[in-house]
N, C-alpha and C positions, 0 to 999 in steps of 0.2 A: 435146734432153734425153737423159737416160739413165735406164733403169729399174733400180731398186735393190731387192734382196730380202735382208733380214737373216735369219739363223738362228743357232742355238746358245745361245739364252737358256734359262733354267730356274731351278730352285731349288737352292741350294747352301748349305752351312753356312759360317759365318764362318771365314776362314782357307783356304777352298777356292779352286779355280780354275775358270774357264770360258774357252772361246775362242769369240768371236763371229765370224761370217763375213758378208760382204756381197757378193753376186754382182751384177754389173752387166751390162746388155745394152743394145743400141740404138745406141751410139756407140763410138768408139775410146776404150777405157778409159784408155789412157796419156795422154790429153789432159786428164784431170781430176785435180786435187788432191782428196784424199778426207779426210773427217773423220768422227769419231764424236762424237755428242752424247747426252745423257741428260736425262730429265725425270721427276722424282718427283712423286707426287700433291701438288697445291697449290703446286708450285714452278715456276719458269721453266725453260725448256730451257737446259742449260748445256753448255759445251764440255768434251770429254774429251780428245781427241787428234786430230791431223791429220798427214797425210803428203803429201809433194810428189809430183809426177807420176812422177818416176824412182824414188822411194822413198829417195832420198839425204838428204832432210830430214824431220825429225819434230818435233813440238811437243806438249807435254802440259800439262794442267792441273796445278797444284801438288798438288791433292788425290789424284792418281793416279800422279804421278811416282815411278818406282822400283817400282811394282806392276803397271802396265799397259804393254803393248807393242803399238804399231800396226805393221803390215807390209802389204805388198801383193805380189801376184803378177800382173804385167801379162799374162802368157801365159794365165792362168786367169781374167782379168777379175774378180779378187776382192781385197777388202781384209779384213784380219783385226784383231781386237782380242783379244790374250791378256791375261786378267785373272787376277792372282794375289793372294794374301793379301787376299781379299775381306772387306769389312766390311759390317755391316748398312746403313750409310749409302750404300753403293753401289747399293742397291735402287732401281730405276728402269726405265723403258722406254728402251732404247738404240736410237738411230737412226743410220744411216749417211747421209752426204750427199756430193754431188759438186759441185765448183766448177770451172767451165771458164774463168772470166774473170780470176782473180787470178794475177799473175805476179811472180816474184822474192821471194815469201815464202810461208809456209804459213798459210793463212787459219784464223782461230779464232772468227769471229763467225757466228752463224746466217744473218744477212742476206747474207753473202758466198757462200752456197751456193745452187745453182740447182735441184738435184734432191734428193729425200728418199725414203728407204724408209719402210715402214709401221711399223717398230719391232719390237723383240723384248724381252720382259719378262725382267728379271734380278731375282731375289729372293734376298737373303742373310739367312739366319736366324741368330740369335744363340745 
């Protein structure tokens, strides 16, 4: 497994931006596809974005497409989520996750991921 630590959450006004980071340790980072998920109070955890091992493939939820960008730096063992044009409905705890077993596609389901971070709170005020 790999250990994941998220950072960069906080309080921001609607229309603002935040960049989340997820630092990985314990295993070869480039062997993992990486994803971001979020969970709002009373709701199920939902997919936000994912990126392939090389960074050449990305996939986004329709709700964030065009506003969020996922990227990774394998030399720094870090995956990022740049969030722009934030909306109050983006308020949630954001989790990064690592998947070692899926190949040939970018995974988008929570059950496909093996390791999870502790989450970072993002609050968007109206």
